[in-house]
C-alpha positions as CSV (number, residue, x, y, z in Angstrom):
1,X,-8.9,23.0,-13.3
2,X,-6.0,20.9,-11.9
3,X,-6.0,19.4,-8.3
4,X,-3.6,21.5,-5.9
5,X,-2.2,18.3,-3.9
6,X,0.2,18.4,-1.1
7,X,2.4,15.6,-0.5
8,X,3.4,14.5,3.0
9,X,7.2,12.8,3.2
10,X,9.7,12.8,0.7
11,X,10.8,9.2,0.7
12,X,10.9,6.1,-1.5
13,X,7.3,6.1,-1.9
14,X,6.7,9.9,-2.7
15,X,9.8,10.0,-4.6
16,X,9.3,7.2,-6.8
17,X,5.3,6.6,-6.9
18,X,3.7,9.6,-6.6
19,X,5.5,13.1,-7.2
20,X,6.9,11.9,-10.6
21,X,3.3,11.2,-11.9
22,X,1.3,14.1,-9.9
23,X,3.9,16.4,-11.3
24,X,3.3,15.6,-14.7
25,X,-0.7,14.9,-15.3
26,X,-2.2,17.8,-16.4
27,X,-5.2,17.1,-13.8
28,X,-2.8,17.7,-10.9
29,X,-0.6,20.3,-9.2
30,X,2.1,19.8,-7.0
31,X,1.7,22.4,-4.9
32,X,3.7,21.6,-1.4
33,X,5.7,18.5,0.1
34,X,6.2,17.9,3.6
35,X,10.0,17.1,4.6
36,X,10.5,17.3,8.6
37,X,14.1,18.8,8.2
38,X,15.6,18.1,5.1
39,X,14.7,20.2,1.8
40,X,15.6,17.5,-0.8
41,X,12.3,17.9,-2.9
42,X,13.6,21.0,-4.1
43,X,16.4,19.7,-6.6
44,X,13.7,17.8,-8.5
45,X,10.6,20.3,-7.6
46,X,12.2,24.3,-7.2
47,X,8.8,25.5,-7.5
48,X,7.2,23.5,-4.9
49,X,6.4,24.9,-1.2
50,X,8.2,22.7,1.5
51,X,6.4,22.5,4.8
52,X,7.3,21.3,8.1
53,X,4.5,19.8,10.0
54,X,1.5,18.2,9.3
55,X,-0.6,21.2,10.5
56,X,1.4,23.5,8.2
57,X,0.1,21.3,5.2
58,X,-3.6,20.7,5.9
59,X,-4.2,24.3,7.2
60,X,-3.0,25.6,3.8
61,X,-6.6,26.6,2.1
62,X,-4.9,26.1,-1.2
63,X,-4.7,22.2,-0.8
64,X,-7.7,20.2,-1.9
65,X,-5.5,16.8,-1.9
66,X,-3.2,15.1,0.7
67,X,-1.2,12.6,-0.3
68,X,0.5,10.6,2.7
69,X,3.1,8.6,2.2
70,X,4.9,8.4,5.9
71,X,5.5,5.4,8.0
72,X,2.3,3.5,8.8
73,X,2.3,4.8,12.5
74,X,1.2,8.0,11.0
75,X,-1.2,7.1,8.7
76,X,-4.4,7.2,11.2
77,X,-3.5,10.5,12.7
78,X,-2.5,12.1,10.0
79,X,-5.5,11.5,7.7
80,X,-7.7,12.5,10.6
81,X,-6.2,15.8,10.6
82,X,-6.3,15.6,6.9
83,X,-10.4,14.7,6.5
84,X,-10.8,17.3,9.4
85,X,-9.8,20.1,7.9
86,X,-11.5,19.7,4.6
87,X,-9.2,17.9,2.2
88,X,-9.5,14.6,0.2
89,X,-6.5,12.2,1.1
90,X,-5.2,9.4,-1.0
91,X,-3.1,7.2,1.6
92,X,-0.3,4.7,1.2
93,X,-1.0,1.3,1.9
94,X,-1.3,0.1,4.5
95,X,-4.9,1.9,5.1
96,X,-4.8,1.4,8.7
97,X,-3.2,-0.4,11.4
98,X,-6.2,-1.8,12.8
99,X,-10.2,-2.1,11.8
100,X,-11.3,0.2,14.3
101,X,-8.9,3.2,12.7
102,X,-9.8,2.0,9.4
103,X,-13.5,2.3,10.2
104,X,-13.2,5.7,11.9
105,X,-11.4,7.3,9.2
106,X,-14.1,5.7,6.3
107,X,-16.9,7.2,8.8
108,X,-15.0,10.4,8.9
109,X,-14.6,11.1,5.5
110,X,-18.2,9.8,4.6
111,X,-19.5,12.8,7.3
112,X,-17.0,15.2,5.8
113,X,-18.0,14.2,2.0
114,X,-14.5,14.1,0.7
115,X,-12.9,11.4,-1.0
116,X,-10.4,8.8,0.8
117,X,-8.8,6.0,-1.3
118,X,-6.0,4.0,-0.6
119,X,-3.3,3.8,-2.9
120,X,-2.8,0.2,-4.4
121,X,-0.6,0.4,-7.2
122,X,0.1,-3.2,-7.6
123,X,-3.3,-3.4,-9.0
124,X,-1.7,-1.9,-12.1
125,X,1.4,-3.7,-12.9
126,X,1.8,-5.6,-16.3
127,X,2.1,-8.8,-14.6
128,X,-1.1,-8.6,-12.5
129,X,-3.3,-6.9,-15.4
130,X,-2.4,-9.9,-17.2
131,X,-3.6,-12.1,-14.8
132,X,-6.7,-10.1,-14.2
133,X,-7.6,-10.6,-18.3
134,X,-7.0,-14.1,-18.4
135,X,-9.3,-14.7,-15.5
136,X,-11.7,-12.1,-17.2
137,X,-11.7,-14.3,-20.5
138,X,-11.9,-17.4,-18.4
139,X,-9.2,-19.0,-20.4
140,X,-8.4,-21.3,-17.6
141,X,-11.7,-22.4,-17.1
142,X,-13.0,-22.8,-13.4
143,X,-10.0,-21.7,-11.7
144,X,-9.4,-24.0,-8.4
145,X,-5.6,-22.8,-6.8
146,X,-4.4,-19.2,-7.1
147,X,-1.0,-18.7,-5.3
148,X,1.0,-15.3,-5.1
149,X,4.6,-14.7,-4.0
150,X,6.1,-11.7,-2.6
151,X,9.5,-12.8,-1.6
152,X,12.7,-11.2,-1.0
153,X,16.2,-12.0,0.3
154,X,17.4,-9.7,3.3
155,X,19.2,-12.1,5.9
156,X,21.1,-9.2,7.8
157,X,19.7,-6.8,10.1
158,X,18.7,-3.3,9.5
159,X,18.3,-1.8,13.0
160,X,17.4,1.5,11.5
161,X,14.2,0.3,9.0
162,X,11.1,1.2,10.9
163,X,9.7,-1.7,8.8
164,X,11.5,-4.4,10.9
165,X,11.2,-2.5,14.6
166,X,8.3,-3.6,16.8
167,X,6.0,-0.9,16.4
168,X,2.3,-1.0,15.3
169,X,2.2,-1.4,11.5
170,X,5.7,-2.7,10.8
171,X,6.4,-6.3,9.7
172,X,6.1,-8.0,6.2
173,X,2.6,-9.1,6.7
174,X,1.9,-4.9,6.9
175,X,4.1,-3.9,4.3
176,X,4.0,-6.7,1.2
177,X,0.7,-8.6,2.4
178,X,-1.2,-5.5,2.1
179,X,-0.4,-5.7,-1.8
180,X,-1.1,-9.7,-1.9
181,X,-4.3,-9.6,0.0
182,X,-5.6,-6.5,-2.0
183,X,-5.0,-8.4,-5.2
184,X,-6.6,-11.5,-3.8
185,X,-9.9,-9.6,-2.9
186,X,-10.0,-7.6,-6.0
187,X,-9.7,-10.9,-7.8
188,X,-12.3,-13.1,-6.2
189,X,-13.8,-10.7,-3.3
190,X,-14.3,-11.7,0.2
191,X,-13.2,-15.5,1.2
192,X,-15.1,-17.7,3.4
193,X,-12.3,-18.2,5.7
194,X,-8.7,-16.9,6.5
195,X,-6.2,-19.1,8.0
196,X,-2.5,-17.6,8.5
197,X,1.1,-18.3,9.3
198,X,2.7,-15.4,10.4
199,X,6.3,-15.7,12.1
200,X,9.9,-14.4,12.8
201,X,12.4,-16.4,10.7
202,X,15.5,-14.5,11.1
203,X,17.5,-14.6,14.3
204,X,17.5,-11.0,14.7
205,X,14.0,-10.3,13.6
206,X,12.1,-8.1,15.9
207,X,8.7,-8.2,13.6
208,X,7.2,-10.9,11.4
209,X,9.4,-11.3,8.4
210,X,7.3,-14.3,6.8
211,X,3.8,-15.4,6.3
212,X,1.6,-17.8,4.7
213,X,-1.8,-16.9,4.6
214,X,-4.7,-19.5,3.0
215,X,-8.2,-18.1,1.8
216,X,-10.5,-20.7,1.1
217,X,-13.6,-19.6,-1.4
218,X,-15.1,-23.3,-1.4
219,X,-13.8,-24.7,-4.7
220,X,-11.2,-22.0,-5.2
221,X,-8.2,-22.3,-2.7
222,X,-5.9,-19.3,-2.7
223,X,-2.4,-19.1,-1.3
224,X,-0.5,-15.7,-0.2
225,X,3.1,-16.3,1.0
226,X,5.9,-13.9,1.8
227,X,9.2,-14.1,3.2
228,X,12.9,-12.6,3.9
229,X,14.9,-15.2,3.3
230,X,14.5,-16.3,-0.3
231,X,17.3,-16.7,-2.2
232,X,15.8,-17.6,-5.6
233,X,12.5,-17.1,-5.9
234,X,10.3,-19.0,-8.4
235,X,7.3,-17.8,-10.5
236,X,5.3,-14.9,-8.5
237,X,1.9,-16.0,-9.7
238,X,0.8,-19.8,-10.2
239,X,-3.0,-20.1,-11.1
240,X,-4.8,-23.7,-12.1
241,X,-7.9,-24.4,-13.6
242,X,-10.1,-26.6,-15.2
243,X,-8.7,-25.9,-18.4
244,X,-5.2,-25.1,-17.7
245,X,-2.7,-23.3,-15.8
246,X,-0.8,-19.8,-15.9
């Protein structure tokens, strides 16, 4: 029987990364979408119910799985409500805005016996899957350097963008950094130490728009960088080992 699913939010994340897959994979049934004021989802999914509040979504006994795609400051309270209502949850990155919030959600999911997962879709894009295969096959020998870059060029101010406001969960580290950090941990596990350079580079910036993270694994050194003032980005990944480079 298909898993009856509700999506919280209908922005870019829901429209591009969630609803198209949920609505076409036979193992899932898209039942409802939360839109606070608009009804845009009706154009694409006319048979799907629109709800206006998270309480309405999680109180629906039909819903088994809740997919949360709303801004970062809603991740913790919405996930908590869904788990307490007995729903499984798939949560957009970042998982939470603090370690304390993350631990509370993990413990709540364990007590309730429900699945809780963060949506790290960048593990499955073609370039990263190729890197995973190269490393698994040890084609480069012992890897000593791994660099991942995720840059953008956006010099202008975007005052309406919640990711650029000085609020919990905003900034480029929580946005793009969540992808790069997850990929590094997926490939190499926990580092021995971490150093970070996190800055506001643009004159109008109200939250971080640049970071340079260094993860120390002993022989292996990992560098993860992202910025909003990189007009001509270089390679997304650079990997060097004792037998070659990629």
